[in-house]
C-alpha positions as CSV (number, residue, x, y, z in Angstrom):
1,M,19.6,73.8,29.7
2,N,22.4,71.8,31.3
3,L,24.5,70.2,28.7
4,P,25.9,66.6,29.3
5,I,29.4,66.2,30.6
6,I,31.8,64.3,28.3
7,E,33.8,61.8,30.4
8,T,37.4,61.6,29.3
9,P,39.0,58.1,29.3
10,M,42.1,57.4,31.4
11,Y,45.0,55.1,30.4
12,T,47.9,53.6,32.3
13,T,51.5,53.1,31.1
14,Q,54.9,52.4,32.5
15,L,57.8,54.8,31.6
16,P,60.7,52.9,30.0
17,M,63.5,54.8,31.8
18,C,62.4,55.4,35.4
19,G,59.9,52.5,35.4
20,N,57.1,54.5,37.1
21,E,53.5,53.7,36.2
22,I,51.5,56.8,35.4
23,R,47.9,57.6,34.3
24,Y,47.2,59.8,31.3
25,R,44.3,61.0,29.2
26,P,43.9,62.3,25.6
27,F,44.4,66.1,25.1
28,L,41.2,67.9,24.3
29,V,40.4,70.1,21.3
30,G,41.1,73.4,23.0
31,E,44.4,72.0,24.4
32,Q,45.5,70.7,20.9
33,K,44.6,74.1,19.3
34,T,47.0,75.9,21.6
35,L,49.8,73.5,20.8
36,L,49.1,73.7,17.0
37,I,49.4,77.5,17.2
38,A,52.7,77.3,19.0
39,Q,54.0,74.7,16.4
40,E,53.3,77.1,13.6
41,G,55.5,79.8,15.1
42,D,59.3,80.2,15.0
43,D,59.8,80.4,18.8
44,Q,61.5,77.1,19.7
45,Q,61.3,77.8,23.4
46,N,57.6,78.5,23.2
47,K,57.0,75.2,21.3
48,V,58.8,73.2,24.0
49,E,57.0,75.1,26.8
50,E,53.6,74.2,25.2
51,I,54.6,70.5,24.9
52,F,55.5,70.5,28.6
53,R,52.3,72.2,29.5
54,L,50.2,69.8,27.4
55,V,51.9,66.7,28.8
56,D,51.6,68.0,32.4
57,I,47.9,68.6,32.3
58,C,47.2,65.3,30.6
59,T,49.1,63.1,33.1
60,D,48.6,62.3,36.7
61,G,51.3,61.7,39.3
62,V,54.4,62.7,37.3
63,D,56.8,65.7,37.4
64,V,57.1,66.3,33.7
65,R,60.1,68.6,33.9
66,S,62.1,66.1,35.8
67,L,61.6,63.2,33.3
68,H,64.4,61.8,31.3
69,Q,64.0,63.0,27.7
70,T,63.3,59.4,26.5
71,D,60.5,59.1,29.0
72,L,59.1,62.4,27.9
73,E,59.2,61.4,24.2
74,Y,57.6,58.0,25.0
75,L,54.8,59.7,27.0
76,F,54.2,62.2,24.2
77,I,53.9,59.4,21.6
78,K,51.3,57.6,23.9
79,L,49.4,60.8,24.2
80,R,49.4,61.5,20.5
81,I,48.1,58.0,19.7
82,V,45.1,58.2,22.1
83,S,44.4,61.8,21.1
84,V,44.7,62.1,17.4
85,G,45.2,58.6,16.2
86,E,47.9,56.0,15.5
87,T,48.7,57.2,12.0
88,S,49.5,60.5,10.3
89,D,49.8,61.2,6.5
90,V,52.8,63.6,5.9
91,G,55.1,64.6,3.1
92,M,58.5,62.9,3.2
93,E,61.4,63.6,0.9
94,C,63.1,60.7,-0.9
95,N,66.7,60.3,0.3
96,N,67.8,59.5,-3.3
97,C,66.0,62.1,-5.5
98,G,64.5,64.6,-3.1
99,Q,60.9,64.0,-4.4
100,E,58.2,64.6,-1.8
101,N,56.1,61.5,-1.2
102,Q,52.8,61.2,0.8
103,V,53.6,58.7,3.5
104,S,51.5,57.2,6.3
105,I,53.5,57.2,9.6
106,E,52.4,54.5,12.0
107,F,53.1,55.8,15.5
108,E,52.1,52.5,17.2
109,K,55.3,51.0,15.8
110,Y,57.4,53.2,18.0
111,D,60.6,51.6,19.2
112,F,63.0,52.1,22.2
113,I,66.6,52.1,21.1
114,P,69.1,51.5,24.0
115,P,72.5,53.1,23.9
116,E,75.3,51.2,22.2
117,K,77.1,51.2,25.6
118,E,76.5,52.3,29.1
119,V,78.5,55.4,30.1
120,N,78.8,56.2,33.8
121,K,77.2,59.6,34.8
122,I,80.1,60.0,37.2
123,Q,83.2,60.9,35.2
124,K,86.6,60.8,36.9
125,L,88.8,63.8,35.9
126,T,91.8,63.3,38.2
127,D,92.6,61.0,41.1
128,T,90.7,63.2,43.5
129,I,88.2,65.2,41.3
130,S,85.1,63.8,39.5
131,V,81.9,65.2,38.1
132,E,78.4,63.9,38.2
133,L,76.5,64.5,35.0
134,R,72.9,65.0,34.0
135,L,71.2,65.6,30.7
136,P,70.2,69.2,30.0
137,S,66.4,69.6,29.9
138,L,64.6,70.4,26.7
139,I,63.8,73.8,28.2
140,E,67.5,74.5,28.8
141,L,68.4,73.4,25.3
142,S,65.7,75.5,23.7
143,K,67.0,78.6,25.6
144,I,70.6,77.9,24.3
145,N,69.3,77.4,20.8
146,K,67.4,80.7,21.0
147,I,70.5,82.6,22.3
148,Y,72.7,81.3,19.5
149,N,70.0,81.2,16.8
150,I,70.4,77.5,16.3
151,K,67.7,75.2,14.7
152,S,66.7,72.2,16.9
153,D,67.8,69.7,14.2
154,D,71.2,71.3,13.7
155,D,73.6,68.3,14.3
156,E,76.7,70.6,13.8
157,S,75.8,72.9,16.7
158,L,78.3,71.3,19.0
159,E,81.1,72.4,16.7
160,N,80.4,76.0,17.9
161,P,82.6,76.3,21.0
162,E,80.2,78.8,22.7
163,V,77.3,76.4,22.2
164,M,79.3,73.4,23.4
165,F,80.3,75.2,26.6
166,A,76.8,76.4,27.2
167,I,75.5,72.8,27.0
168,L,78.4,71.5,29.2
169,N,77.6,74.1,31.8
170,K,74.1,72.6,32.1
171,M,75.4,69.1,32.2
172,I,77.5,69.3,35.4
173,D,75.2,68.4,38.3
174,K,77.9,67.9,41.0
175,I,81.6,68.3,41.4
176,I,83.2,65.7,43.7
177,N,86.5,66.8,45.3
178,G,87.8,64.0,47.5
179,D,85.2,63.6,50.2
180,E,83.5,66.9,49.4
181,V,80.5,67.0,47.2
182,I,79.8,70.4,45.6
183,T,76.3,70.9,44.2
184,R,74.9,73.4,41.7
185,D,73.7,75.6,44.6
186,D,77.3,76.0,45.7
187,F,78.8,77.6,42.6
188,T,77.7,80.0,39.8
189,S,77.6,79.4,36.1
190,E,80.6,81.7,35.7
191,E,82.7,79.7,38.2
192,L,81.6,76.5,36.4
193,D,82.8,78.0,33.1
194,K,86.2,78.6,34.5
195,F,86.3,75.0,35.9
196,L,85.4,73.6,32.4
197,E,88.0,75.7,30.7
198,G,90.6,74.0,32.9
199,M,89.8,70.6,31.6
200,T,92.0,68.6,29.1
201,I,90.6,67.4,25.8
202,D,90.4,63.8,27.1
203,M,88.3,64.9,30.1
204,L,86.0,66.8,27.8
205,A,85.6,63.8,25.5
206,G,84.5,61.6,28.4
207,I,81.7,64.0,29.3
208,L,80.5,64.3,25.7
209,E,80.5,60.5,25.4
210,Y,77.8,60.5,28.1
211,V,75.5,62.6,25.9
212,Q,76.2,60.5,22.8
213,H,75.3,57.3,24.4
214,Q,71.7,57.9,25.6
215,P,68.6,55.8,24.8
216,K,66.0,57.3,22.4
217,M,62.5,56.8,21.1
218,V,62.1,56.5,17.3
219,V,59.3,55.8,14.9
220,P,60.3,53.8,11.8
221,C,59.2,55.0,8.4
222,E,59.6,53.1,5.2
223,F,58.3,53.9,1.7
224,K,59.1,53.5,-2.0
225,C,59.6,56.7,-3.8
226,S,56.9,57.4,-6.4
227,H,59.4,59.1,-8.7
228,C,62.6,57.0,-8.6
229,E,61.3,53.9,-6.8
230,H,64.1,54.1,-4.2
231,D,63.3,52.2,-1.0
232,N,63.6,54.7,1.8
233,K,64.1,53.6,5.4
234,M,64.1,56.4,8.0
235,L,63.8,56.8,11.7
236,I,61.7,59.7,13.0
237,E,63.0,61.0,16.3
238,G,62.8,64.1,18.5
239,L,59.9,65.4,20.5
240,E,58.8,68.0,17.9
241,N,58.8,65.5,15.1
242,F,56.3,63.3,16.9
243,F,53.6,65.9,16.5
244,V,53.0,65.6,12.8
């Protein structure tokens, strides 16, 4: 007997950063199962790879790996809403007493937070030398986290000089020396490391400022603690945290 074919609905949205209009569909049961299995593991890189794979097969006309991180997070939230619903009941700890509370997160209330100020991706180092910056991809960051055994939510990771230089190495897209433009294909990671080590502290601060002032997607979460009655106001952010 020939079983009926289930038609999957298609949706359209406009990405907030690049402005491109794309089509997407809900992820299917088998696709969600693979992602859930990856989420239960400890391999950060594998989790990110599965998220990329899922977004890639559920969208049409977009190079997922080239997307700005904010566009990717926005797209994943949209996918999550049409796939598994607008809300999710999870346990959240109170900021005051640490008591876990059952909270309903409303993903349709997602918000786009622009940076506090615009930082030029071309940073001038000297009168003749500048660098053009880019954000490291989630894949690159997950590889760095795996090498240095860092958790994805570790905000103090940049205090480790080795981690900081590994991230900086991925951020330099081009080096501009007068009229000459030197691209990533023209130098090795080792050569770039030596270039970075020759920078002053002020030069380094300008590059790090570019990372610190990027837009982001957040989902607000507010609840009154059932134990101490403290009013909690949180912002859920980060791609992995949107799959709860």
